[in-house]
C-alpha positions in Angstrom: 27.3 -12.8 15.6 26.1 -11.8 11.9 23.9 -15.0 11.6 21.6 -13.8 15.0 21.1 -10.7 13.2 20.4 -12.2 10.4 17.9 -14.8 12.2 16.2 -11.6 14.0 15.7 -10.0 10.3 14.0 -13.3 8.8 11.8 -13.2 11.8 10.5 -10.0 11.6 10.2 -10.1 7.8 8.0 -13.3 8.6 6.0 -11.6 11.2 5.4 -8.1 8.5 3.9 -10.9 6.1 1.8 -12.2 8.4 0.3 -8.9 9.3 -0.4 -7.4 6.5 -3.0 -9.0 5.1 -4.9 -8.5 8.4 -3.8 -4.5 8.4 -4.6 -4.3 4.8 -8.4 -5.9 5.1 -8.9 -4.6 9.5 -8.5 -0.9 7.5 -12.0 -0.6 6.6 -12.0 2.9 6.2 -9.8 3.1 3.7 -11.0 0.8 1.4 -14.9 0.9 1.8 -16.2 3.6 -0.8 -17.2 2.6 -4.3 -14.3 4.1 -6.6 -12.5 3.2 -8.7 -15.0 0.4 -10.3 -12.9 -2.6 -11.9 -15.7 -3.8 -14.5 -18.1 -2.5 -12.4 -17.6 -3.8 -9.6 -17.1 -1.4 -6.3 -13.5 -0.8 -5.2 -15.0 -2.2 -1.4 -15.5 -5.6 -2.9 -12.9 -6.4 -5.3 -10.3 -4.9 -2.5 -11.5 -7.6 -0.6 -11.3 -10.3 -3.7 -7.6 -9.0 -4.5 -6.5 -9.9 -0.5 -7.8 -13.6 -1.3 -4.2 -14.5 -3.7 -2.6 -11.6 -1.7 -2.7 -13.3 1.0 -1.5 -17.0 -0.2 2.0 -15.1 -1.8 1.9 -13.5 1.9 1.5 -16.9 3.8 3.8 -18.7 1.1 6.4 -16.1 1.5 6.1 -16.6 5.1 6.3 -20.1 4.7 9.4 -20.3 3.0 11.4 -17.8 5.3 10.4 -20.9 8.3 11.5 -23.6 6.5 14.3 -21.8 5.3 15.3 -21.6 9.8 14.7 -24.7 10.0 16.9 -25.8 7.7 19.8 -23.9 9.5 22.3 -25.1 12.1 
């Protein structure tokens, strides 16, 4: 029974990791502004650009969780 709970927790964590970048980028009113600026670049642009490596890290973590899942008997 403990394995089932651990398996379910891994699946939920994977789903959250896959949904975070989509939610962070699809909720446009939250980041549709000019301030704060980073090196003169408005927040709207650098926030989206920051999600490029952020999404990659989320995908890498989700892949690691699912890869670990396949190794378990």
